[in-house]
C-alpha positions in Angstrom: -9.6 -31.3 25.5 -10.0 -30.0 22.1 -7.3 -28.3 19.9 -6.7 -24.6 20.0 -6.0 -22.5 16.9 -5.0 -18.9 16.8 -7.6 -16.8 15.1 -7.0 -13.2 14.2 -9.8 -10.6 14.0 -10.0 -7.1 12.7 -7.0 -5.5 11.1 -4.6 -8.3 11.8 -6.9 -10.8 10.0 -7.1 -8.4 7.0 -3.3 -8.2 6.9 -3.0 -12.0 7.1 -5.5 -12.4 4.2 -3.7 -9.8 2.1 -0.3 -11.5 2.7 -1.8 -14.8 1.6 -3.3 -13.3 -1.6 0.0 -11.5 -2.3 2.0 -14.7 -1.9 -0.4 -16.8 -4.1 -0.4 -14.1 -6.8 3.4 -13.7 -6.7 3.8 -17.5 -7.1 1.4 -17.5 -10.0 3.1 -14.6 -11.7 6.5 -16.2 -11.2 5.3 -19.5 -12.7 3.8 -17.7 -15.7 7.2 -16.2 -16.3 9.2 -19.3 -15.7 10.3 -18.6 -12.1 9.4 -21.8 -10.2 11.6 -21.2 -7.1 8.6 -21.1 -4.8 10.7 -20.6 -1.6 12.3 -17.5 -3.2 8.9 -16.2 -4.4 7.5 -16.7 -0.9 10.4 -14.7 0.5 9.8 -12.0 -2.0 6.1 -11.9 -1.0 7.1 -11.6 2.6 9.3 -8.6 1.7 6.7 -6.9 -0.4 4.0 -7.4 2.3 6.3 -5.9 4.9 6.9 -2.9 2.7 3.2 -2.4 2.0 2.3 -2.8 5.7 5.0 -0.3 6.8 3.8 2.3 4.3 0.2 2.0 5.3 0.7 1.8 9.1 3.2 4.7 9.2 1.0 7.1 7.4 1.0 10.3 9.5 -2.2 11.7 10.8 -3.1 14.9 9.0 -4.3 17.7 11.1 -5.0 21.2 9.8 -5.2 24.2 12.2 -6.3 27.5 10.8 -8.2 30.5 11.9 -11.3 31.8 10.3 -12.3 35.4 10.9 -15.2 35.8 13.3 -17.0 38.2 11.0 -17.7 35.8 8.2 -21.2 34.3 7.7 -21.5 30.5 8.5 -21.9 29.5 4.9 -18.6 31.2 4.0 -16.9 29.6 7.0 -18.0 26.2 5.9 -16.8 26.9 2.3 -13.4 27.8 3.7 -13.3 24.6 5.8 -14.2 22.4 2.9 -11.7 24.1 0.6 -8.8 23.6 3.1 -10.0 20.0 3.7 -10.1 19.3 -0.1 -6.7 20.8 -0.6 -5.2 18.7 2.2 -6.8 15.5 0.9 -5.4 16.3 -2.6 -1.9 16.7 -1.2 -2.2 13.4 0.7 -3.5 11.7 -2.4 -0.7 13.0 -4.5 1.9 11.8 -2.0 0.2 8.4 -1.7 0.1 8.0 -5.5 3.9 8.6 -5.6 4.4 6.1 -2.8 2.3 3.5 -4.6 4.2 4.0 -7.9 7.5 3.5 -6.1 6.2 0.5 -4.3 4.7 -1.0 -7.5 8.1 -0.7 -9.2 9.8 -2.3 -6.2 7.3 -5.2 -6.2 7.7 -5.6 -10.0 11.5 -5.8 -9.5 10.9 -8.4 -6.8 8.6 -10.4 -9.0 10.9 -10.5 -12.0 14.4 -10.5 -10.5 15.2 -13.9 -11.8 13.9 -13.3 -15.3 16.1 -12.4 -18.3 16.4 -8.7 -18.7 14.9 -8.8 -22.2 11.8 -10.5 -21.0 10.7 -7.5 -18.8 11.9 -4.2 -20.2 11.3 -1.4 -17.7 11.4 2.2 -18.5 13.1 4.2 -15.8 
């Protein structure tokens, strides 16, 4: 009989690929800044990937329920729907931008935690 290998398809495959790229890039960044502890950098990549995956997978579904008066013309009803949808997306985008900024700072801290403080000044 032949050998079997686990193959992931769909979302799990994408997560595996992103984890691999994140690990490779973190090792590269660490090496560029003099951090050659590959085991530590791999552990940091695992931690960063778990954080990213948790944030993405736990995004709540957004549902808007509102009433539009019956006496409005269809074009005005559609305008109201589009305005509410756009406002909702803007709110979600703002929240995600904040989450990404916090996550980026956390990943930067993970990437540079062994470096001397003067080599990576961070404005908080």
